[in-house]
C-alpha positions as CSV (number, residue, x, y, z in Angstrom):
1,X,105.4,134.9,83.4
2,X,105.7,135.1,87.1
3,X,101.9,135.1,87.7
4,X,101.6,132.0,85.3
5,X,104.2,130.3,87.7
6,X,102.2,130.9,90.8
7,X,99.0,129.7,89.1
8,X,100.7,126.5,88.2
9,X,102.1,126.0,91.8
10,X,98.7,126.7,93.4
11,X,97.0,124.2,91.1
12,X,99.6,121.4,91.9
13,X,99.1,121.6,95.6
14,X,96.5,119.1,96.8
15,X,95.2,119.0,100.3
16,X,96.4,116.0,102.2
17,X,93.8,114.0,104.2
18,X,95.2,113.1,107.6
19,X,95.2,109.3,108.1
20,X,94.7,107.5,111.6
21,X,94.8,104.0,112.7
22,X,91.9,102.3,114.3
23,X,92.5,100.6,117.4
24,X,89.9,97.9,116.6
25,X,91.1,96.6,113.1
26,X,94.4,98.3,113.2
27,X,93.9,99.8,109.6
28,X,94.8,103.3,108.6
29,X,91.9,105.2,107.3
30,X,91.2,108.9,106.7
31,X,90.7,110.7,110.1
32,X,87.0,111.9,109.1
33,X,85.9,108.3,108.8
34,X,86.9,107.5,112.3
35,X,85.4,108.3,115.7
36,X,87.9,109.8,118.2
37,X,87.9,108.8,121.9
38,X,89.6,111.1,124.2
39,X,91.3,110.7,127.6
40,X,92.1,113.8,129.6
41,X,93.0,113.9,133.3
42,X,91.7,110.3,133.6
43,X,88.3,111.0,132.0
44,X,87.5,109.0,128.9
45,X,84.9,110.6,126.6
46,X,83.7,110.1,123.0
47,X,84.9,113.2,120.9
48,X,82.8,113.6,117.8
49,X,84.3,116.8,117.0
50,X,88.0,115.5,117.2
51,X,89.1,118.7,119.0
52,X,88.8,117.7,122.7
53,X,91.9,118.0,125.0
54,X,94.0,115.0,125.9
55,X,95.3,111.9,124.2
56,X,93.0,110.4,121.5
57,X,92.6,107.1,119.9
58,X,90.5,106.4,116.8
59,X,87.8,103.8,116.1
60,X,85.9,102.8,113.0
61,X,82.2,103.4,113.3
62,X,81.6,99.6,112.9
63,X,80.4,97.2,115.5
64,X,83.2,94.5,114.8
65,X,85.9,97.2,115.3
66,X,84.2,98.1,118.5
67,X,84.1,94.6,119.6
68,X,87.9,93.9,118.8
69,X,88.7,97.1,120.6
70,X,86.8,96.0,123.8
71,X,88.2,92.5,123.6
72,X,91.7,93.7,123.2
73,X,91.5,96.3,125.8
74,X,92.6,98.7,123.4
75,X,91.5,101.8,125.2
76,X,93.0,100.8,128.6
77,X,96.3,99.9,126.9
78,X,96.5,103.2,124.8
79,X,95.4,105.4,127.6
80,X,97.5,103.4,130.2
81,X,94.8,103.7,132.8
82,X,92.2,101.3,134.2
83,X,88.6,101.9,133.0
84,X,85.7,100.6,135.1
85,X,83.3,98.1,133.2
86,X,80.5,100.6,133.9
87,X,82.5,103.3,132.1
88,X,83.5,101.1,129.3
89,X,79.8,100.1,128.9
90,X,78.8,103.8,128.7
91,X,81.5,104.6,126.1
92,X,80.6,101.7,123.8
93,X,77.0,102.5,124.1
94,X,77.5,106.0,123.0
95,X,79.8,104.8,120.1
96,X,76.9,102.6,118.8
97,X,75.2,105.8,117.9
98,X,78.0,106.6,115.4
99,X,77.8,103.1,114.0
100,X,77.6,103.1,110.1
101,X,73.9,102.7,109.0
102,X,73.3,99.7,106.6
103,X,76.1,97.6,107.7
């Protein structure tokens, strides 16, 4: 009977998917559907693994979300730093490679 209880308990446990909010559209989505942008010691980078050091913000791999985030200055606001126009252009150019295909 004791082993039966353990089996039932193990079956009822489901792995929760972490949710993150996109800084472009402000919708919560599963973490694995979004692209992370990290800021560590003033350096902003695209973090495809999601494991880089520093503060991270998430963005949908969608052109409209990227445009909204850029227009609203979401990266600068969330990281609380000024990002040069050249660096922003490099980040958003790199993000375009993660854009969903077919949309």
